[in-house]
PDB file of N, H, CA, C and O in Angstrom:
ATOM      1  N   MET A   1     -30.619 -17.865   1.096  1.00  0.00           N
ATOM      2  CA  MET A   1     -30.529 -17.699   2.690  1.00  0.00           C
ATOM      3  C   MET A   1     -29.341 -18.044   3.562  1.00  0.00           C
ATOM      4  O   MET A   1     -28.855 -19.175   3.590  1.00  0.00           O
ATOM      5  N   LEU A   2     -29.024 -17.319   4.064  1.00  0.00           N
ATOM      6  H   LEU A   2     -29.419 -16.401   4.041  1.00  0.00           H
ATOM      7  CA  LEU A   2     -27.839 -17.505   4.713  1.00  0.00           C
ATOM      8  C   LEU A   2     -28.287 -18.678   6.114  1.00  0.00           C
ATOM      9  O   LEU A   2     -29.358 -18.541   6.705  1.00  0.00           O
ATOM     10  N   LEU A   3     -27.366 -19.697   6.450  1.00  0.00           N
ATOM     11  H   LEU A   3     -26.497 -19.808   5.969  1.00  0.00           H
ATOM     12  CA  LEU A   3     -27.930 -20.682   7.531  1.00  0.00           C
ATOM     13  C   LEU A   3     -27.089 -20.008   8.808  1.00  0.00           C
ATOM     14  O   LEU A   3     -25.862 -19.932   8.866  1.00  0.00           O
ATOM     15  N   VAL A   4     -28.018 -19.544   9.802  1.00  0.00           N
ATOM     16  H   VAL A   4     -29.015 -19.605   9.755  1.00  0.00           H
ATOM     17  CA  VAL A   4     -27.370 -19.133  10.722  1.00  0.00           C
ATOM     18  C   VAL A   4     -27.813 -20.115  12.104  1.00  0.00           C
ATOM     19  O   VAL A   4     -28.937 -20.551  12.351  1.00  0.00           O
ATOM     20  N   VAL A   5     -26.491 -20.315  12.943  1.00  0.00           N
ATOM     21  H   VAL A   5     -25.578 -19.961  12.742  1.00  0.00           H
ATOM     22  CA  VAL A   5     -26.756 -21.237  13.989  1.00  0.00           C
ATOM     23  C   VAL A   5     -27.347 -20.307  15.229  1.00  0.00           C
ATOM     24  O   VAL A   5     -26.942 -19.234  15.677  1.00  0.00           O
ATOM     25  N   THR A   6     -28.361 -21.070  15.569  1.00  0.00           N
ATOM     26  H   THR A   6     -28.690 -21.941  15.205  1.00  0.00           H
ATOM     27  CA  THR A   6     -29.246 -20.289  16.352  1.00  0.00           C
ATOM     28  C   THR A   6     -29.380 -20.497  17.808  1.00  0.00           C
ATOM     29  O   THR A   6     -29.912 -19.637  18.511  1.00  0.00           O
ATOM     30  N   LYS A   7     -28.928 -21.585  18.281  1.00  0.00           N
ATOM     31  H   LYS A   7     -28.496 -22.284  17.710  1.00  0.00           H
ATOM     32  CA  LYS A   7     -28.732 -22.128  19.653  1.00  0.00           C
ATOM     33  C   LYS A   7     -27.284 -22.163  19.985  1.00  0.00           C
ATOM     34  O   LYS A   7     -26.379 -22.300  19.161  1.00  0.00           O
ATOM     35  N   ALA A   8     -27.109 -21.985  21.646  1.00  0.00           N
ATOM     36  H   ALA A   8     -27.843 -21.873  22.315  1.00  0.00           H
ATOM     37  CA  ALA A   8     -25.591 -21.773  22.318  1.00  0.00           C
ATOM     38  C   ALA A   8     -25.364 -23.227  22.472  1.00  0.00           C
ATOM     39  O   ALA A   8     -24.194 -23.606  22.534  1.00  0.00           O
ATOM     40  N   SER A   9     -26.305 -24.076  22.541  1.00  0.00           N
ATOM     41  H   SER A   9     -27.255 -23.768  22.491  1.00  0.00           H
ATOM     42  CA  SER A   9     -26.074 -25.551  22.621  1.00  0.00           C
ATOM     43  C   SER A   9     -25.450 -26.115  21.576  1.00  0.00           C
ATOM     44  O   SER A   9     -24.628 -26.998  21.820  1.00  0.00           O
ATOM     45  N   GLU A  10     -25.681 -25.768  20.356  1.00  0.00           N
ATOM     46  H   GLU A  10     -26.349 -25.051  20.158  1.00  0.00           H
ATOM     47  CA  GLU A  10     -25.288 -25.856  19.056  1.00  0.00           C
ATOM     48  C   GLU A  10     -23.633 -25.623  19.093  1.00  0.00           C
ATOM     49  O   GLU A  10     -22.659 -26.376  19.105  1.00  0.00           O
ATOM     50  N   ILE A  11     -23.845 -24.119  19.104  1.00  0.00           N
ATOM     51  H   ILE A  11     -24.637 -23.507  19.094  1.00  0.00           H
ATOM     52  CA  ILE A  11     -22.167 -23.481  19.335  1.00  0.00           C
ATOM     53  C   ILE A  11     -21.442 -24.267  20.500  1.00  0.00           C
ATOM     54  O   ILE A  11     -20.273 -24.542  20.228  1.00  0.00           O
ATOM     55  N   ARG A  12     -21.810 -24.614  21.525  1.00  0.00           N
ATOM     56  H   ARG A  12     -22.759 -24.390  21.746  1.00  0.00           H
ATOM     57  CA  ARG A  12     -20.987 -25.383  22.412  1.00  0.00           C
ATOM     58  C   ARG A  12     -20.372 -26.764  21.815  1.00  0.00           C
ATOM     59  O   ARG A  12     -19.241 -27.121  22.146  1.00  0.00           O
ATOM     60  N   GLU A  13     -21.062 -27.420  21.041  1.00  0.00           N
ATOM     61  H   GLU A  13     -21.980 -27.129  20.771  1.00  0.00           H
ATOM     62  CA  GLU A  13     -20.956 -28.872  20.653  1.00  0.00           C
ATOM     63  C   GLU A  13     -19.976 -28.749  19.448  1.00  0.00           C
ATOM     64  O   GLU A  13     -19.762 -29.730  18.734  1.00  0.00           O
ATOM     65  N   MET A  14     -19.386 -27.559  19.223  1.00  0.00           N
ATOM     66  H   MET A  14     -19.560 -26.763  19.802  1.00  0.00           H
ATOM     67  CA  MET A  14     -18.799 -27.133  17.966  1.00  0.00           C
ATOM     68  C   MET A  14     -17.018 -27.101  18.654  1.00  0.00           C
ATOM     69  O   MET A  14     -16.635 -26.618  19.719  1.00  0.00           O
ATOM     70  N   ASP A  15     -16.258 -27.772  17.629  1.00  0.00           N
ATOM     71  H   ASP A  15     -16.570 -28.165  16.764  1.00  0.00           H
ATOM     72  CA  ASP A  15     -14.890 -27.580  18.079  1.00  0.00           C
ATOM     73  C   ASP A  15     -14.511 -26.121  18.019  1.00  0.00           C
ATOM     74  O   ASP A  15     -15.350 -25.342  17.565  1.00  0.00           O
ATOM     75  N   ARG A  16     -13.236 -25.617  18.464  1.00  0.00           N
ATOM     76  H   ARG A  16     -12.554 -26.250  18.833  1.00  0.00           H
ATOM     77  CA  ARG A  16     -12.781 -24.386  18.379  1.00  0.00           C
ATOM     78  C   ARG A  16     -12.357 -23.999  16.975  1.00  0.00           C
ATOM     79  O   ARG A  16     -12.429 -22.811  16.662  1.00  0.00           O
ATOM     80  N   ASP A  17     -11.911 -24.919  16.078  1.00  0.00           N
ATOM     81  H   ASP A  17     -11.853 -25.884  16.332  1.00  0.00           H
ATOM     82  CA  ASP A  17     -11.628 -24.303  14.604  1.00  0.00           C
ATOM     83  C   ASP A  17     -13.214 -23.982  13.980  1.00  0.00           C
ATOM     84  O   ASP A  17     -13.581 -22.985  13.358  1.00  0.00           O
ATOM     85  N   LYS A  18     -13.782 -24.848  14.265  1.00  0.00           N
ATOM     86  H   LYS A  18     -13.484 -25.658  14.771  1.00  0.00           H
ATOM     87  CA  LYS A  18     -15.400 -24.504  13.734  1.00  0.00           C
ATOM     88  C   LYS A  18     -16.233 -23.417  14.178  1.00  0.00           C
ATOM     89  O   LYS A  18     -17.220 -23.025  13.556  1.00  0.00           O
ATOM     90  N   ARG A  19     -15.798 -22.912  15.320  1.00  0.00           N
ATOM     91  H   ARG A  19     -14.996 -23.230  15.826  1.00  0.00           H
ATOM     92  CA  ARG A  19     -16.132 -21.913  15.894  1.00  0.00           C
ATOM     93  C   ARG A  19     -15.910 -20.786  15.186  1.00  0.00           C
ATOM     94  O   ARG A  19     -16.736 -19.945  14.831  1.00  0.00           O
ATOM     95  N   GLU A  20     -14.405 -20.829  14.948  1.00  0.00           N
ATOM     96  H   GLU A  20     -13.734 -21.512  15.237  1.00  0.00           H
ATOM     97  CA  GLU A  20     -13.913 -19.689  14.385  1.00  0.00           C
ATOM     98  C   GLU A  20     -14.019 -19.657  13.292  1.00  0.00           C
ATOM     99  O   GLU A  20     -13.913 -18.517  12.840  1.00  0.00           O
ATOM    100  N   LYS A  21     -14.211 -20.501  12.504  1.00  0.00           N
ATOM    101  H   LYS A  21     -14.298 -21.427  12.872  1.00  0.00           H
ATOM    102  CA  LYS A  21     -14.588 -20.736  10.954  1.00  0.00           C
ATOM    103  C   LYS A  21     -15.886 -20.095  10.983  1.00  0.00           C
ATOM    104  O   LYS A  21     -15.788 -19.111  10.249  1.00  0.00           O
ATOM    105  N   THR A  22     -17.126 -20.170  11.497  1.00  0.00           N
ATOM    106  H   THR A  22     -17.206 -20.969  12.093  1.00  0.00           H
ATOM    107  CA  THR A  22     -18.155 -20.084  11.616  1.00  0.00           C
ATOM    108  C   THR A  22     -18.325 -18.426  12.004  1.00  0.00           C
ATOM    109  O   THR A  22     -19.126 -17.694  11.422  1.00  0.00           O
ATOM    110  N   LEU A  23     -17.496 -18.019  13.004  1.00  0.00           N
ATOM    111  H   LEU A  23     -16.846 -18.613  13.477  1.00  0.00           H
ATOM    112  CA  LEU A  23     -17.517 -16.420  13.156  1.00  0.00           C
ATOM    113  C   LEU A  23     -16.838 -15.960  12.267  1.00  0.00           C
ATOM    114  O   LEU A  23     -17.554 -15.229  11.583  1.00  0.00           O
ATOM    115  N   LYS A  24     -15.778 -15.994  11.881  1.00  0.00           N
ATOM    116  H   LYS A  24     -15.197 -16.589  12.436  1.00  0.00           H
ATOM    117  CA  LYS A  24     -15.412 -15.397  10.509  1.00  0.00           C
ATOM    118  C   LYS A  24     -16.129 -15.431   9.459  1.00  0.00           C
ATOM    119  O   LYS A  24     -16.060 -14.310   8.955  1.00  0.00           O
ATOM    120  N   ASN A  25     -16.838 -16.156   8.794  1.00  0.00           N
ATOM    121  H   ASN A  25     -16.894 -17.066   9.204  1.00  0.00           H
ATOM    122  CA  ASN A  25     -17.981 -16.358   7.924  1.00  0.00           C
ATOM    123  C   ASN A  25     -19.103 -15.352   8.075  1.00  0.00           C
ATOM    124  O   ASN A  25     -19.462 -14.517   7.245  1.00  0.00           O
ATOM    125  N   LEU A  26     -19.538 -15.557   9.155  1.00  0.00           N
ATOM    126  H   LEU A  26     -19.245 -16.235   9.829  1.00  0.00           H
ATOM    127  CA  LEU A  26     -20.660 -14.778   9.510  1.00  0.00           C
ATOM    128  C   LEU A  26     -20.007 -13.073   9.712  1.00  0.00           C
ATOM    129  O   LEU A  26     -20.792 -12.171   9.419  1.00  0.00           O
ATOM    130  N   GLN A  27     -19.018 -12.799  10.058  1.00  0.00           N
ATOM    131  H   GLN A  27     -18.381 -13.532  10.295  1.00  0.00           H
ATOM    132  CA  GLN A  27     -18.470 -11.302  10.056  1.00  0.00           C
ATOM    133  C   GLN A  27     -18.425 -11.064   8.595  1.00  0.00           C
ATOM    134  O   GLN A  27     -18.583  -9.882   8.288  1.00  0.00           O
ATOM    135  N   TYR A  28     -18.263 -11.824   7.702  1.00  0.00           N
ATOM    136  H   TYR A  28     -18.135 -12.784   7.951  1.00  0.00           H
ATOM    137  CA  TYR A  28     -17.976 -11.993   6.144  1.00  0.00           C
ATOM    138  C   TYR A  28     -19.305 -11.438   5.646  1.00  0.00           C
ATOM    139  O   TYR A  28     -19.353 -10.378   5.022  1.00  0.00           O
ATOM    140  N   ASN A  29     -20.249 -12.076   5.893  1.00  0.00           N
ATOM    141  H   ASN A  29     -20.211 -12.937   6.400  1.00  0.00           H
ATOM    142  CA  ASN A  29     -21.653 -12.053   5.718  1.00  0.00           C
ATOM    143  C   ASN A  29     -22.379 -10.590   5.873  1.00  0.00           C
ATOM    144  O   ASN A  29     -23.052  -9.978   5.044  1.00  0.00           O
ATOM    145  N   LEU A  30     -22.020 -10.240   7.200  1.00  0.00           N
ATOM    146  H   LEU A  30     -21.473 -10.737   7.873  1.00  0.00           H
ATOM    147  CA  LEU A  30     -22.478  -9.078   7.649  1.00  0.00           C
ATOM    148  C   LEU A  30     -21.578  -7.825   7.234  1.00  0.00           C
ATOM    149  O   LEU A  30     -22.143  -6.735   7.323  1.00  0.00           O
ATOM    150  N   ILE A  31     -20.349  -7.834   6.825  1.00  0.00           N
ATOM    151  H   ILE A  31     -19.890  -8.720   6.753  1.00  0.00           H
ATOM    152  CA  ILE A  31     -19.749  -6.972   5.745  1.00  0.00           C
ATOM    153  C   ILE A  31     -20.355  -6.757   4.660  1.00  0.00           C
ATOM    154  O   ILE A  31     -20.421  -5.616   4.204  1.00  0.00           O
ATOM    155  N   LYS A  32     -20.948  -7.883   4.005  1.00  0.00           N
ATOM    156  H   LYS A  32     -20.894  -8.810   4.375  1.00  0.00           H
ATOM    157  CA  LYS A  32     -21.215  -8.196   2.648  1.00  0.00           C
ATOM    158  C   LYS A  32     -22.750  -7.497   2.744  1.00  0.00           C
ATOM    159  O   LYS A  32     -22.997  -6.619   1.918  1.00  0.00           O
ATOM    160  N   ARG A  33     -23.526  -7.770   3.479  1.00  0.00           N
ATOM    161  H   ARG A  33     -23.325  -8.484   4.150  1.00  0.00           H
ATOM    162  CA  ARG A  33     -24.985  -7.122   3.770  1.00  0.00           C
ATOM    163  C   ARG A  33     -24.966  -5.620   3.847  1.00  0.00           C
ATOM    164  O   ARG A  33     -25.677  -4.892   3.153  1.00  0.00           O
ATOM    165  N   ARG A  34     -23.956  -5.150   4.891  1.00  0.00           N
ATOM    166  H   ARG A  34     -23.379  -5.741   5.455  1.00  0.00           H
ATOM    167  CA  ARG A  34     -23.941  -3.940   4.964  1.00  0.00           C
ATOM    168  C   ARG A  34     -23.564  -3.017   3.515  1.00  0.00           C
ATOM    169  O   ARG A  34     -24.126  -1.998   3.114  1.00  0.00           O
ATOM    170  N   GLY A  35     -22.421  -3.761   2.910  1.00  0.00           N
ATOM    171  H   GLY A  35     -21.964  -4.589   3.236  1.00  0.00           H
ATOM    172  CA  GLY A  35     -21.797  -3.113   1.855  1.00  0.00           C
ATOM    173  C   GLY A  35     -23.478  -2.980   0.666  1.00  0.00           C
ATOM    174  O   GLY A  35     -23.984  -1.935   0.257  1.00  0.00           O
ATOM    175  N   GLU A  36     -23.850  -4.101   0.460  1.00  0.00           N
ATOM    176  H   GLU A  36     -23.439  -4.950   0.792  1.00  0.00           H
ATOM    177  CA  GLU A  36     -25.331  -4.121  -0.433  1.00  0.00           C
ATOM    178  C   GLU A  36     -26.159  -3.066   0.295  1.00  0.00           C
ATOM    179  O   GLU A  36     -26.859  -2.598  -0.602  1.00  0.00           O
ATOM    180  N   ILE A  37     -26.395  -2.576   1.178  1.00  0.00           N
ATOM    181  H   ILE A  37     -25.826  -2.956   1.907  1.00  0.00           H
ATOM    182  CA  ILE A  37     -27.318  -1.489   1.781  1.00  0.00           C
ATOM    183  C   ILE A  37     -26.456  -0.303   1.267  1.00  0.00           C
ATOM    184  O   ILE A  37     -27.021   0.430   0.455  1.00  0.00           O
ATOM    185  N   SER A  38     -25.321  -0.033   1.573  1.00  0.00           N
ATOM    186  H   SER A  38     -24.863  -0.629   2.232  1.00  0.00           H
ATOM    187  CA  SER A  38     -24.693   1.239   1.629  1.00  0.00           C
ATOM    188  C   SER A  38     -24.629   1.600   0.222  1.00  0.00           C
ATOM    189  O   SER A  38     -24.820   2.758  -0.151  1.00  0.00           O
ATOM    190  N   SER A  39     -24.318   0.471  -0.710  1.00  0.00           N
ATOM    191  H   SER A  39     -24.163  -0.470  -0.407  1.00  0.00           H
ATOM    192  CA  SER A  39     -24.149   1.066  -2.150  1.00  0.00           C
ATOM    193  C   SER A  39     -25.898   1.081  -3.077  1.00  0.00           C
ATOM    194  O   SER A  39     -26.156   0.961  -4.275  1.00  0.00           O
ATOM    195  N   GLY A  40     -26.769   1.277  -1.910  1.00  0.00           N
ATOM    196  H   GLY A  40     -26.559   1.375  -0.937  1.00  0.00           H
ATOM    197  CA  GLY A  40     -28.316   1.520  -2.302  1.00  0.00           C
ATOM    198  C   GLY A  40     -29.084   0.276  -2.686  1.00  0.00           C
ATOM    199  O   GLY A  40     -30.205   0.561  -3.106  1.00  0.00           O
ATOM    200  N   GLY A  41     -28.849  -0.870  -2.672  1.00  0.00           N
ATOM    201  H   GLY A  41     -27.938  -1.102  -2.331  1.00  0.00           H
ATOM    202  CA  GLY A  41     -29.460  -2.048  -2.710  1.00  0.00           C
ATOM    203  C   GLY A  41     -30.858  -2.196  -1.606  1.00  0.00           C
ATOM    204  O   GLY A  41     -31.130  -1.282  -0.828  1.00  0.00           O
ATOM    205  N   ALA A  42     -31.446  -3.123  -1.658  1.00  0.00           N
ATOM    206  H   ALA A  42     -31.225  -3.865  -2.291  1.00  0.00           H
ATOM    207  CA  ALA A  42     -31.969  -3.453  -0.712  1.00  0.00           C
ATOM    208  C   ALA A  42     -32.265  -5.078  -0.580  1.00  0.00           C
ATOM    209  O   ALA A  42     -32.411  -5.762  -1.593  1.00  0.00           O
ATOM    210  N   LEU A  43     -32.339  -5.620   0.714  1.00  0.00           N
ATOM    211  H   LEU A  43     -32.220  -5.063   1.536  1.00  0.00           H
ATOM    212  CA  LEU A  43     -31.843  -6.921   0.956  1.00  0.00           C
ATOM    213  C   LEU A  43     -33.322  -7.766   0.910  1.00  0.00           C
ATOM    214  O   LEU A  43     -34.429  -7.293   1.166  1.00  0.00           O
ATOM    215  N   LYS A  44     -33.066  -8.867   0.590  1.00  0.00           N
ATOM    216  H   LYS A  44     -32.166  -9.251   0.382  1.00  0.00           H
ATOM    217  CA  LYS A  44     -34.317  -9.632   0.538  1.00  0.00           C
ATOM    218  C   LYS A  44     -34.685  -9.738   1.754  1.00  0.00           C
ATOM    219  O   LYS A  44     -35.828  -9.336   1.971  1.00  0.00           O
ATOM    220  N   ASN A  45     -34.028 -10.198   2.751  1.00  0.00           N
ATOM    221  H   ASN A  45     -33.100 -10.525   2.575  1.00  0.00           H
ATOM    222  CA  ASN A  45     -34.645 -10.478   4.354  1.00  0.00           C
ATOM    223  C   ASN A  45     -33.829  -9.056   4.925  1.00  0.00           C
ATOM    224  O   ASN A  45     -32.607  -8.913   4.973  1.00  0.00           O
ATOM    225  N   PRO A  46     -34.713  -8.211   5.276  1.00  0.00           N
ATOM    226  CA  PRO A  46     -33.841  -7.117   6.370  1.00  0.00           C
ATOM    227  C   PRO A  46     -33.573  -7.509   7.665  1.00  0.00           C
ATOM    228  O   PRO A  46     -32.719  -6.822   8.227  1.00  0.00           O
ATOM    229  N   GLY A  47     -34.033  -8.373   8.276  1.00  0.00           N
ATOM    230  H   GLY A  47     -34.726  -8.931   7.820  1.00  0.00           H
ATOM    231  CA  GLY A  47     -33.855  -8.807   9.323  1.00  0.00           C
ATOM    232  C   GLY A  47     -32.564  -9.830   9.620  1.00  0.00           C
ATOM    233  O   GLY A  47     -32.151 -10.122  10.742  1.00  0.00           O
ATOM    234  N   GLU A  48     -32.071 -10.263   8.453  1.00  0.00           N
ATOM    235  H   GLU A  48     -32.407 -10.026   7.541  1.00  0.00           H
ATOM    236  CA  GLU A  48     -31.206 -11.449   8.190  1.00  0.00           C
ATOM    237  C   GLU A  48     -29.888 -10.321   9.015  1.00  0.00           C
ATOM    238  O   GLU A  48     -29.231 -10.884   9.890  1.00  0.00           O
ATOM    239  N   ILE A  49     -29.683  -9.418   8.844  1.00  0.00           N
ATOM    240  H   ILE A  49     -30.217  -8.961   8.133  1.00  0.00           H
ATOM    241  CA  ILE A  49     -28.600  -8.569   9.720  1.00  0.00           C
ATOM    242  C   ILE A  49     -28.634  -8.656  11.042  1.00  0.00           C
ATOM    243  O   ILE A  49     -27.565  -8.759  11.644  1.00  0.00           O
ATOM    244  N   LYS A  50     -29.905  -8.630  11.775  1.00  0.00           N
ATOM    245  H   LYS A  50     -30.773  -8.546  11.287  1.00  0.00           H
ATOM    246  CA  LYS A  50     -30.011  -8.625  12.968  1.00  0.00           C
ATOM    247  C   LYS A  50     -29.663 -10.273  13.278  1.00  0.00           C
ATOM    248  O   LYS A  50     -29.074 -10.625  14.300  1.00  0.00           O
ATOM    249  N   GLU A  51     -29.987 -10.929  12.543  1.00  0.00           N
ATOM    250  H   GLU A  51     -30.466 -10.643  11.713  1.00  0.00           H
ATOM    251  CA  GLU A  51     -29.840 -12.434  12.979  1.00  0.00           C
ATOM    252  C   GLU A  51     -28.077 -13.000  12.955  1.00  0.00           C
ATOM    253  O   GLU A  51     -27.440 -13.854  13.571  1.00  0.00           O
ATOM    254  N   ILE A  52     -27.757 -11.951  11.841  1.00  0.00           N
ATOM    255  H   ILE A  52     -28.274 -11.257  11.341  1.00  0.00           H
ATOM    256  CA  ILE A  52     -26.305 -12.607  11.917  1.00  0.00           C
ATOM    257  C   ILE A  52     -25.561 -11.631  13.044  1.00  0.00           C
ATOM    258  O   ILE A  52     -24.375 -11.885  13.254  1.00  0.00           O
ATOM    259  N   ARG A  53     -26.032 -10.780  13.620  1.00  0.00           N
ATOM    260  H   ARG A  53     -26.996 -10.574  13.450  1.00  0.00           H
ATOM    261  CA  ARG A  53     -25.475 -10.014  14.899  1.00  0.00           C
ATOM    262  C   ARG A  53     -25.513 -10.603  15.929  1.00  0.00           C
ATOM    263  O   ARG A  53     -24.629 -10.531  16.783  1.00  0.00           O
ATOM    264  N   ARG A  54     -26.656 -11.356  16.025  1.00  0.00           N
ATOM    265  H   ARG A  54     -27.373 -11.414  15.331  1.00  0.00           H
ATOM    266  CA  ARG A  54     -27.098 -11.953  17.311  1.00  0.00           C
ATOM    267  C   ARG A  54     -26.242 -13.277  17.196  1.00  0.00           C
ATOM    268  O   ARG A  54     -25.868 -13.814  18.239  1.00  0.00           O
ATOM    269  N   ALA A  55     -25.995 -13.694  16.262  1.00  0.00           N
ATOM    270  H   ALA A  55     -26.299 -13.258  15.415  1.00  0.00           H
ATOM    271  CA  ALA A  55     -25.181 -15.162  15.959  1.00  0.00           C
ATOM    272  C   ALA A  55     -23.896 -15.232  16.523  1.00  0.00           C
ATOM    273  O   ALA A  55     -23.431 -16.016  17.350  1.00  0.00           O
ATOM    274  N   ILE A  56     -23.204 -13.888  15.694  1.00  0.00           N
ATOM    275  H   ILE A  56     -23.582 -13.250  15.022  1.00  0.00           H
ATOM    276  CA  ILE A  56     -21.720 -13.416  16.175  1.00  0.00           C
ATOM    277  C   ILE A  56     -21.614 -13.441  17.776  1.00  0.00           C
ATOM    278  O   ILE A  56     -20.668 -14.023  18.305  1.00  0.00           O
ATOM    279  N   ALA A  57     -22.603 -12.797  18.538  1.00  0.00           N
ATOM    280  H   ALA A  57     -23.372 -12.324  18.107  1.00  0.00           H
ATOM    281  CA  ALA A  57     -22.864 -12.469  19.760  1.00  0.00           C
ATOM    282  C   ALA A  57     -22.466 -13.698  20.345  1.00  0.00           C
ATOM    283  O   ALA A  57     -21.469 -14.025  20.988  1.00  0.00           O
ATOM    284  N   ARG A  58     -23.837 -14.512  19.838  1.00  0.00           N
ATOM    285  H   ARG A  58     -24.647 -14.247  19.315  1.00  0.00           H
ATOM    286  CA  ARG A  58     -23.718 -15.655  20.532  1.00  0.00           C
ATOM    287  C   ARG A  58     -22.215 -16.746  20.778  1.00  0.00           C
ATOM    288  O   ARG A  58     -21.727 -17.366  21.723  1.00  0.00           O
ATOM    289  N   ILE A  59     -21.954 -16.568  19.616  1.00  0.00           N
ATOM    290  H   ILE A  59     -22.351 -16.065  18.848  1.00  0.00           H
ATOM    291  CA  ILE A  59     -20.149 -17.603  19.205  1.00  0.00           C
ATOM    292  C   ILE A  59     -19.584 -16.749  20.501  1.00  0.00           C
ATOM    293  O   ILE A  59     -19.369 -17.314  21.573  1.00  0.00           O
ATOM    294  N   LYS A  60     -19.371 -15.376  20.310  1.00  0.00           N
ATOM    295  H   LYS A  60     -19.546 -14.917  19.438  1.00  0.00           H
ATOM    296  CA  LYS A  60     -18.136 -14.488  21.383  1.00  0.00           C
ATOM    297  C   LYS A  60     -18.530 -15.155  22.777  1.00  0.00           C
ATOM    298  O   LYS A  60     -17.639 -15.751  23.383  1.00  0.00           O
ATOM    299  N   THR A  61     -19.878 -15.089  23.351  1.00  0.00           N
ATOM    300  H   THR A  61     -20.602 -14.605  22.859  1.00  0.00           H
ATOM    301  CA  THR A  61     -20.101 -15.573  24.399  1.00  0.00           C
ATOM    302  C   THR A  61     -19.872 -17.142  24.781  1.00  0.00           C
ATOM    303  O   THR A  61     -19.364 -17.596  25.806  1.00  0.00           O
ATOM    304  N   VAL A  62     -20.156 -17.516  24.171  1.00  0.00           N
ATOM    305  H   VAL A  62     -20.569 -17.148  23.338  1.00  0.00           H
ATOM    306  CA  VAL A  62     -19.462 -18.984  24.142  1.00  0.00           C
ATOM    307  C   VAL A  62     -18.171 -19.013  24.556  1.00  0.00           C
ATOM    308  O   VAL A  62     -17.827 -19.353  25.688  1.00  0.00           O
ATOM    309  N   GLU A  63     -17.221 -18.564  23.420  1.00  0.00           N
ATOM    310  H   GLU A  63     -17.501 -18.287  22.500  1.00  0.00           H
ATOM    311  CA  GLU A  63     -16.003 -18.387  23.650  1.00  0.00           C
ATOM    312  C   GLU A  63     -15.100 -18.213  24.849  1.00  0.00           C
ATOM    313  O   GLU A  63     -14.106 -18.830  25.232  1.00  0.00           O
ATOM    314  N   ASN A  64     -16.034 -16.757  25.507  1.00  0.00           N
ATOM    315  H   ASN A  64     -16.841 -16.256  25.196  1.00  0.00           H
ATOM    316  CA  ASN A  64     -15.619 -16.344  26.630  1.00  0.00           C
ATOM    317  C   ASN A  64     -15.970 -17.014  27.930  1.00  0.00           C
ATOM    318  O   ASN A  64     -15.344 -16.801  28.969  1.00  0.00           O
ATOM    319  N   GLU A  65     -17.401 -18.154  27.794  1.00  0.00           N
ATOM    320  H   GLU A  65     -17.909 -18.326  26.950  1.00  0.00           H
ATOM    321  CA  GLU A  65     -17.652 -18.803  28.902  1.00  0.00           C
ATOM    322  C   GLU A  65     -16.497 -20.010  28.903  1.00  0.00           C
ATOM    323  O   GLU A  65     -15.899 -20.384  29.912  1.00  0.00           O
ATOM    324  N   ILE A  66     -16.322 -20.511  27.626  1.00  0.00           N
ATOM    325  H   ILE A  66     -16.808 -20.208  26.806  1.00  0.00           H
ATOM    326  CA  ILE A  66     -15.093 -21.414  27.830  1.00  0.00           C
ATOM    327  C   ILE A  66     -13.734 -21.003  28.449  1.00  0.00           C
ATOM    328  O   ILE A  66     -13.119 -21.530  29.376  1.00  0.00           O
ATOM    329  N   ARG A  67     -13.433 -19.938  27.703  1.00  0.00           N
ATOM    330  H   ARG A  67     -13.933 -19.510  26.950  1.00  0.00           H
ATOM    331  CA  ARG A  67     -12.327 -19.293  28.460  1.00  0.00           C
ATOM    332  C   ARG A  67     -12.173 -19.181  29.882  1.00  0.00           C
ATOM    333  O   ARG A  67     -11.095 -19.478  30.398  1.00  0.00           O
ATOM    334  N   ARG A  68     -13.077 -18.811  30.517  1.00  0.00           N
ATOM    335  H   ARG A  68     -13.953 -18.570  30.098  1.00  0.00           H
ATOM    336  CA  ARG A  68     -13.485 -18.591  31.787  1.00  0.00           C
ATOM    337  C   ARG A  68     -13.347 -19.997  32.362  1.00  0.00           C
ATOM    338  O   ARG A  68     -12.593 -20.151  33.323  1.00  0.00           O
ATOM    339  N   LYS A  69     -14.170 -21.285  31.732  1.00  0.00           N
ATOM    340  H   LYS A  69     -14.782 -21.160  30.951  1.00  0.00           H
ATOM    341  CA  LYS A  69     -13.429 -22.208  32.718  1.00  0.00           C
ATOM    342  C   LYS A  69     -12.576 -22.976  32.620  1.00  0.00           C
ATOM    343  O   LYS A  69     -12.602 -24.064  33.197  1.00  0.00           O
ATOM    344  N   GLU A  70     -11.429 -22.501  31.710  1.00  0.00           N
ATOM    345  H   GLU A  70     -11.407 -21.617  31.242  1.00  0.00           H
ATOM    346  CA  GLU A  70     -10.244 -22.980  31.465  1.00  0.00           C
ATOM    347  C   GLU A  70      -9.403 -22.219  32.446  1.00  0.00           C
ATOM    348  O   GLU A  70      -8.636 -22.788  33.223  1.00  0.00           O
ATOM    349  N   ARG A  71      -9.577 -20.827  32.387  1.00  0.00           N
ATOM    350  H   ARG A  71     -10.200 -20.365  31.755  1.00  0.00           H
ATOM    351  CA  ARG A  71      -8.728 -19.933  33.591  1.00  0.00           C
ATOM    352  C   ARG A  71      -8.926 -20.370  34.985  1.00  0.00           C
ATOM    353  O   ARG A  71      -7.989 -20.358  35.783  1.00  0.00           O
ATOM    354  N   ASP A  72     -10.359 -20.835  35.371  1.00  0.00           N
ATOM    355  H   ASP A  72     -11.120 -20.845  34.723  1.00  0.00           H
ATOM    356  CA  ASP A  72     -10.437 -21.644  36.734  1.00  0.00           C
ATOM    357  C   ASP A  72      -9.884 -22.556  37.138  1.00  0.00           C
ATOM    358  O   ASP A  72     -10.146 -22.990  38.259  1.00  0.00           O
TER     359      ASP A  72
END
């Protein structure tokens, strides 16, 4: 099972490098899961793709919040 960061507060506590590493890891896992489906396989946990997509969105949202604060 994939460990997905669920809280924005956890993401805010991460340093920038860790956020980027987590984002790339999640994106890789999303591609991997979609590949499994397209090759005719079935996922053990069908909700996992949704969970990964939401985690990616949270990380990107926090990144934008931080950039806006730095810009102002």
